[in-house]
VOVOMI-127879 format. One record per atom (N, C-alpha, C): atom name; x, y, z. Coordinates in steps of 0.1 Angstrom, whole numbers. Each point is the difference from the previous one (the first is absolute). Layout:
residues N
miza lumkol: CA x: X y: Y z: Z .
...
END
This chain:
residues 103
miza lumkol: N x: 1089 y: 1216 z: 1260 .
miza lumkol: CA x: -14 y: 1 z: 3 .
miza lumkol: C x: -5 y: 14 z: -1 .
miza lumkol: N x: -12 y: 2 z: -5 .
miza lumkol: CA x: -6 y: 13 z: -2 .
miza lumkol: C x: -6 y: 5 z: 13 .
miza lumkol: N x: 4 y: 11 z: 5 .
miza lumkol: CA x: -4 y: 4 z: 13 .
miza lumkol: C x: -12 y: 11 z: -1 .
miza lumkol: N x: -1 y: 7 z: -11 .
miza lumkol: CA x: -10 y: 10 z: -2 .
miza lumkol: C x: -7 y: -2 z: -13 .
miza lumkol: N x: -11 y: 7 z: -1 .
miza lumkol: CA x: -8 y: 0 z: -13 .
miza lumkol: C x: 9 y: 7 z: -10 .
miza lumkol: N x: 7 y: 10 z: 3 .
miza lumkol: CA x: 9 y: 7 z: -9 .
miza lumkol: C x: 11 y: -10 z: -5 .
miza lumkol: N x: 5 y: -8 z: 8 .
miza lumkol: CA x: 10 y: -10 z: -4 .
miza lumkol: C x: -6 y: -10 z: -10 .
miza lumkol: N x: -13 y: -4 z: 2 .
miza lumkol: CA x: -6 y: -9 z: -9 .
miza lumkol: C x: -3 y: 7 z: -13 .
miza lumkol: N x: -4 y: 12 z: 0 .
miza lumkol: CA x: -2 y: 8 z: -12 .
miza lumkol: C x: 13 y: 1 z: -8 .
miza lumkol: N x: 11 y: 3 z: 7 .
miza lumkol: CA x: 12 y: 1 z: -7 .
miza lumkol: C x: 4 y: -14 z: -6 .
miza lumkol: N x: -2 y: -10 z: 7 .
miza lumkol: CA x: 4 y: -14 z: -5 .
miza lumkol: C x: -9 y: -3 z: -12 .
miza lumkol: N x: -12 y: 3 z: 0 .
miza lumkol: CA x: -9 y: -3 z: -12 .
miza lumkol: C x: 4 y: 9 z: -12 .
miza lumkol: N x: 3 y: 13 z: 3 .
miza lumkol: CA x: 4 y: 9 z: -11 .
miza lumkol: C x: 13 y: -5 z: -7 .
miza lumkol: N x: 9 y: -6 z: 8 .
miza lumkol: CA x: 13 y: -5 z: -6 .
miza lumkol: C x: -3 y: -11 z: -10 .
miza lumkol: N x: -11 y: -7 z: 2 .
miza lumkol: CA x: -4 y: -11 z: -9 .
miza lumkol: C x: -5 y: 5 z: -13 .
miza lumkol: N x: -5 y: 13 z: 0 .
miza lumkol: CA x: -6 y: 6 z: -12 .
miza lumkol: C x: 8 y: 13 z: -4 .
miza lumkol: N x: 10 y: -2 z: -9 .
miza lumkol: CA x: 8 y: 11 z: -4 .
miza lumkol: C x: -8 y: 12 z: -6 .
miza lumkol: N x: -11 y: -3 z: -6 .
miza lumkol: CA x: -9 y: 11 z: -5 .
miza lumkol: C x: -2 y: 11 z: 10 .
miza lumkol: N x: -1 y: -4 z: 13 .
miza lumkol: CA x: -3 y: 10 z: 11 .
miza lumkol: C x: 11 y: 10 z: 2 .
miza lumkol: N x: 12 y: -2 z: -6 .
miza lumkol: CA x: 11 y: 10 z: 1 .
miza lumkol: C x: -3 y: 12 z: -9 .
miza lumkol: N x: -9 y: -2 z: -10 .
miza lumkol: CA x: -3 y: 11 z: -9 .
miza lumkol: C x: -14 y: 5 z: 0 .
miza lumkol: N x: -9 y: -10 z: 3 .
miza lumkol: CA x: -14 y: 3 z: -1 .
miza lumkol: C x: -8 y: -4 z: 12 .
miza lumkol: N x: -12 y: 6 z: 1 .
miza lumkol: CA x: -9 y: -5 z: 10 .
miza lumkol: C x: -9 y: -9 z: -8 .
miza lumkol: N x: -1 y: -13 z: 4 .
miza lumkol: CA x: -8 y: -10 z: -7 .
miza lumkol: C x: -13 y: -2 z: 7 .
miza lumkol: N x: -11 y: 2 z: -8 .
miza lumkol: CA x: -13 y: -2 z: 6 .
miza lumkol: C x: -7 y: -11 z: -9 .
miza lumkol: N x: -2 y: -12 z: 7 .
miza lumkol: CA x: -5 y: -11 z: -7 .
miza lumkol: C x: -14 y: 3 z: -6 .
miza lumkol: N x: -2 y: -4 z: -13 .
miza lumkol: CA x: -13 y: 3 z: -6 .
miza lumkol: C x: -5 y: -13 z: -6 .
miza lumkol: N x: 4 y: -12 z: 5 .
miza lumkol: CA x: -5 y: -13 z: -3 .
miza lumkol: C x: 2 y: -4 z: -15 .
miza lumkol: N x: 11 y: 5 z: -6 .
miza lumkol: CA x: 3 y: -4 z: -13 .
miza lumkol: C x: 15 y: -5 z: 0 .
miza lumkol: N x: 9 y: 7 z: -7 .
miza lumkol: CA x: 14 y: -4 z: 0 .
miza lumkol: C x: 6 y: 6 z: 12 .
miza lumkol: N x: 8 y: -8 z: 7 .
miza lumkol: CA x: 7 y: 5 z: 12 .
miza lumkol: C x: 15 y: -3 z: -1 .
miza lumkol: N x: 8 y: 8 z: 7 .
miza lumkol: CA x: 14 y: -3 z: 0 .
miza lumkol: C x: 3 y: -13 z: 8 .
miza lumkol: N x: 10 y: -6 z: -4 .
miza lumkol: CA x: 4 y: -13 z: 7 .
miza lumkol: C x: 10 y: 3 z: 10 .
miza lumkol: N x: 0 y: -8 z: 11 .
miza lumkol: CA x: 11 y: 2 z: 10 .
miza lumkol: C x: 12 y: -7 z: -5 .
miza lumkol: N x: 12 y: 4 z: 5 .
miza lumkol: CA x: 13 y: -5 z: -4 .
miza lumkol: C x: 0 y: -15 z: 0 .
miza lumkol: N x: -4 y: -7 z: 12 .
miza lumkol: CA x: 1 y: -15 z: 0 .
miza lumkol: C x: -8 y: -6 z: -11 .
miza lumkol: N x: -11 y: 5 z: -4 .
miza lumkol: CA x: -8 y: -5 z: -11 .
miza lumkol: C x: 7 y: 1 z: -13 .
miza lumkol: N x: 6 y: 11 z: -3 .
miza lumkol: CA x: 7 y: 2 z: -12 .
miza lumkol: C x: 12 y: -10 z: 0 .
miza lumkol: N x: 7 y: -1 z: 11 .
miza lumkol: CA x: 11 y: -9 z: 1 .
miza lumkol: C x: -4 y: -15 z: -3 .
miza lumkol: N x: -11 y: -4 z: 6 .
miza lumkol: CA x: -5 y: -14 z: -2 .
miza lumkol: C x: -4 y: -2 z: -15 .
miza lumkol: N x: -7 y: 10 z: -6 .
miza lumkol: CA x: -4 y: -1 z: -14 .
miza lumkol: C x: 12 y: -1 z: -9 .
miza lumkol: N x: 10 y: 9 z: 3 .
miza lumkol: CA x: 12 y: 0 z: -8 .
miza lumkol: C x: 7 y: -13 z: 1 .
miza lumkol: N x: 1 y: -6 z: 12 .
miza lumkol: CA x: 7 y: -13 z: 2 .
miza lumkol: C x: -8 y: -10 z: -8 .
miza lumkol: N x: -13 y: -1 z: 0 .
miza lumkol: CA x: -8 y: -10 z: -7 .
miza lumkol: C x: 2 y: 2 z: -15 .
miza lumkol: N x: 0 y: 12 z: -5 .
miza lumkol: CA x: 2 y: 2 z: -14 .
miza lumkol: C x: 13 y: -4 z: -5 .
miza lumkol: N x: 11 y: 2 z: 8 .
miza lumkol: CA x: 13 y: -5 z: -3 .
miza lumkol: C x: 1 y: -15 z: 0 .
miza lumkol: N x: -7 y: -6 z: 9 .
miza lumkol: CA x: -1 y: -15 z: 1 .
miza lumkol: C x: -6 y: -5 z: -13 .
miza lumkol: N x: -11 y: 6 z: -4 .
miza lumkol: CA x: -7 y: -5 z: -13 .
miza lumkol: C x: 10 y: 2 z: -12 .
miza lumkol: N x: 6 y: 12 z: 0 .
miza lumkol: CA x: 10 y: 3 z: -11 .
miza lumkol: C x: 11 y: -10 z: 0 .
miza lumkol: N x: 6 y: -4 z: 11 .
miza lumkol: CA x: 11 y: -9 z: 0 .
miza lumkol: C x: -3 y: -14 z: 0 .
miza lumkol: N x: -12 y: -4 z: 5 .
miza lumkol: CA x: -3 y: -14 z: 1 .
miza lumkol: C x: -13 y: -5 z: -6 .
miza lumkol: N x: -7 y: 9 z: -6 .
miza lumkol: CA x: -13 y: -4 z: -6 .
miza lumkol: C x: -9 y: -5 z: 11 .
miza lumkol: N x: -6 y: -12 z: -2 .
miza lumkol: CA x: -9 y: -6 z: 10 .
miza lumkol: C x: 6 y: -10 z: 8 .
miza lumkol: N x: 13 y: -2 z: -1 .
miza lumkol: CA x: 7 y: -10 z: 8 .
miza lumkol: C x: -3 y: 1 z: 15 .
miza lumkol: N x: -2 y: 12 z: 5 .
miza lumkol: CA x: -1 y: 2 z: 14 .
miza lumkol: C x: -15 y: 2 z: 4 .
miza lumkol: N x: -9 y: -5 z: -8 .
miza lumkol: CA x: -14 y: 2 z: 2 .
miza lumkol: C x: -5 y: -7 z: 14 .
miza lumkol: N x: 6 y: -11 z: 3 .
miza lumkol: CA x: -3 y: -6 z: 13 .
miza lumkol: C x: 3 y: 9 z: 12 .
miza lumkol: N x: 12 y: 7 z: -1 .
miza lumkol: CA x: 4 y: 9 z: 11 .
miza lumkol: C x: -10 y: 12 z: 0 .
miza lumkol: N x: -5 y: 4 z: -11 .
miza lumkol: CA x: -9 y: 11 z: 0 .
miza lumkol: C x: -13 y: -3 z: 6 .
miza lumkol: N x: -5 y: -12 z: -2 .
miza lumkol: CA x: -13 y: -5 z: 6 .
miza lumkol: C x: 2 y: -2 z: 15 .
miza lumkol: N x: 12 y: -4 z: 4 .
miza lumkol: CA x: 3 y: -2 z: 14 .
miza lumkol: C x: 0 y: 14 z: 7 .
miza lumkol: N x: 5 y: 10 z: -7 .
miza lumkol: CA x: 0 y: 14 z: 6 .
miza lumkol: C x: -14 y: 5 z: 1 .
miza lumkol: N x: -8 y: -3 z: -10 .
miza lumkol: CA x: -14 y: 5 z: 1 .
miza lumkol: C x: -7 y: -7 z: 12 .
miza lumkol: N x: 2 y: -13 z: 2 .
miza lumkol: CA x: -6 y: -7 z: 11 .
miza lumkol: C x: 5 y: 6 z: 14 .
miza lumkol: N x: 13 y: 3 z: 0 .
miza lumkol: CA x: 5 y: 6 z: 13 .
miza lumkol: C x: -7 y: 13 z: 2 .
miza lumkol: N x: -1 y: 8 z: -10 .
miza lumkol: CA x: -7 y: 13 z: 1 .
miza lumkol: C x: -15 y: -2 z: 4 .
miza lumkol: N x: -6 y: -10 z: -6 .
miza lumkol: CA x: -14 y: -3 z: 4 .
miza lumkol: C x: -1 y: -3 z: 15 .
miza lumkol: N x: 9 y: -8 z: 5 .
miza lumkol: CA x: 0 y: -3 z: 14 .
miza lumkol: C x: 3 y: 12 z: 9 .
miza lumkol: N x: 9 y: 9 z: -4 .
miza lumkol: CA x: 2 y: 12 z: 7 .
miza lumkol: C x: -12 y: 9 z: 1 .
miza lumkol: N x: -7 y: 2 z: -12 .
miza lumkol: CA x: -12 y: 8 z: 0 .
miza lumkol: C x: -10 y: -6 z: 9 .
miza lumkol: N x: -2 y: -13 z: -1 .
miza lumkol: CA x: -10 y: -7 z: 8 .
miza lumkol: C x: 2 y: 3 z: 15 .
miza lumkol: N x: 13 y: -1 z: 4 .
miza lumkol: CA x: 3 y: 3 z: 14 .
miza lumkol: C x: -3 y: 15 z: 4 .
miza lumkol: N x: 3 y: 9 z: -10 .
miza lumkol: CA x: -2 y: 14 z: 2 .
miza lumkol: C x: -15 y: 3 z: 2 .
miza lumkol: N x: -9 y: -7 z: -7 .
miza lumkol: CA x: -14 y: 3 z: 0 .
miza lumkol: C x: -8 y: -10 z: 8 .
miza lumkol: N x: 7 y: -9 z: 7 .
miza lumkol: CA x: -7 y: -11 z: 8 .
miza lumkol: C x: -9 y: -8 z: -8 .
miza lumkol: N x: 5 y: -5 z: -11 .
miza lumkol: CA x: -7 y: -9 z: -9 .
miza lumkol: C x: 8 y: -13 z: -3 .
miza lumkol: N x: -6 y: -9 z: -7 .
miza lumkol: CA x: 7 y: -12 z: -4 .
miza lumkol: C x: 6 y: 3 z: -14 .
miza lumkol: N x: 11 y: -6 z: -3 .
miza lumkol: CA x: 7 y: 3 z: -13 .
miza lumkol: C x: -10 y: -3 z: -12 .
miza lumkol: N x: -8 y: -11 z: 1 .
miza lumkol: CA x: -9 y: -3 z: -11 .
miza lumkol: C x: -11 y: 10 z: -1 .
miza lumkol: N x: -1 y: 10 z: 9 .
miza lumkol: CA x: -10 y: 10 z: -1 .
miza lumkol: C x: 6 y: 13 z: -7 .
miza lumkol: N x: 12 y: 0 z: -3 .
miza lumkol: CA x: 7 y: 11 z: -6 .
miza lumkol: C x: 1 y: -2 z: -15 .
miza lumkol: N x: -4 y: 10 z: -8 .
miza lumkol: CA x: 1 y: 0 z: -14 .
miza lumkol: C x: 7 y: 13 z: -5 .
miza lumkol: N x: 10 y: -2 z: -8 .
miza lumkol: CA x: 7 y: 12 z: -6 .
miza lumkol: C x: -7 y: 3 z: -13 .
miza lumkol: N x: -4 y: 13 z: -2 .
miza lumkol: CA x: -7 y: 5 z: -12 .
miza lumkol: C x: 8 y: 11 z: -5 .
miza lumkol: N x: -2 y: 4 z: -13 .
miza lumkol: CA x: 7 y: 11 z: -6 .
miza lumkol: C x: -4 y: 13 z: 7 .
miza lumkol: N x: -13 y: 1 z: 3 .
miza lumkol: CA x: -4 y: 13 z: 6 .
miza lumkol: C x: -14 y: -3 z: 8 .
miza lumkol: N x: -5 y: 10 z: 6 .
miza lumkol: CA x: -12 y: -1 z: 8 .
miza lumkol: C x: -12 y: -3 z: -9 .
miza lumkol: N x: 0 y: 7 z: -12 .
miza lumkol: CA x: -12 y: -2 z: -9 .
miza lumkol: C x: 0 y: -15 z: -4 .
miza lumkol: N x: 11 y: -6 z: -3 .
miza lumkol: CA x: 0 y: -14 z: -4 .
miza lumkol: C x: -5 y: -9 z: 12 .
miza lumkol: N x: 5 y: 3 z: 11 .
miza lumkol: CA x: -4 y: -8 z: 12 .
miza lumkol: C x: -15 y: 1 z: 3 .
miza lumkol: N x: -6 y: 12 z: -1 .
miza lumkol: CA x: -14 y: 2 z: 2 .
miza lumkol: C x: -8 y: -7 z: -11 .
miza lumkol: N x: 5 y: 0 z: -12 .
miza lumkol: CA x: -7 y: -7 z: -11 .
miza lumkol: C x: 0 y: -15 z: 2 .
miza lumkol: N x: 11 y: -5 z: 5 .
miza lumkol: CA x: 0 y: -15 z: 3 .
miza lumkol: C x: -10 y: -3 z: 10 .
miza lumkol: N x: -1 y: 8 z: 11 .
miza lumkol: CA x: -9 y: -3 z: 11 .
miza lumkol: C x: -14 y: 1 z: -5 .
miza lumkol: N x: -3 y: 11 z: -7 .
miza lumkol: CA x: -14 y: 3 z: -5 .
miza lumkol: C x: -4 y: -11 z: -10 .
miza lumkol: N x: 9 y: -5 z: -9 .
miza lumkol: CA x: -4 y: -10 z: -9 .
miza lumkol: C x: -1 y: -14 z: 7 .
miza lumkol: N x: 5 y: -1 z: 12 .
miza lumkol: CA x: -1 y: -13 z: 7 .
miza lumkol: C x: -12 y: -1 z: 9 .
miza lumkol: N x: -8 y: 11 z: 1 .
miza lumkol: CA x: -12 y: 0 z: 8 .
miza lumkol: C x: -12 y: -5 z: -8 .
miza lumkol: N x: -9 y: -7 z: 7 .
miza lumkol: CA x: -12 y: -4 z: -7 .
miza lumkol: C x: -11 y: 11 z: 2 .
miza lumkol: N x: -1 y: 8 z: -10 .
miza lumkol: CA x: -9 y: 11 z: 1 .
miza lumkol: C x: -14 y: -5 z: -2 .
miza lumkol: N x: -9 y: 7 z: 7 .
miza lumkol: CA x: -15 y: -3 z: -1 .
miza lumkol: C x: -7 y: 13 z: -3 .
miza lumkol: N x: -11 y: -1 z: -6 .
miza lumkol: CA x: -8 y: 12 z: -2 .
miza lumkol: C x: -5 y: 6 z: 13 .
miza lumkol: N x: -1 y: 13 z: 0 .
miza lumkol: CA x: -6 y: 7 z: 12 .
miza lumkol: C x: 11 y: 5 z: 8 .
END
């Protein structure tokens, strides 16, 4: 369990190896990935390399589990959670879904 803010900062820094050499300041473009994300992406890429689309049902199930976890985190229903490539795409989808009126 993390007992101090310093402990939490250290735990977060361990997830981002870049912080061993650099001070990273987010500028809303490309950002470093945390270790667990890289591990999950690598695992998925290896699955695609070894099995093609044979495991596609498992992938969709993982996406749905993640959707449920995010919904719990933000106190929403899973059907209210949409995964987008980035914020710009998400805002565009919302804006294009509105019924705009003059004025």
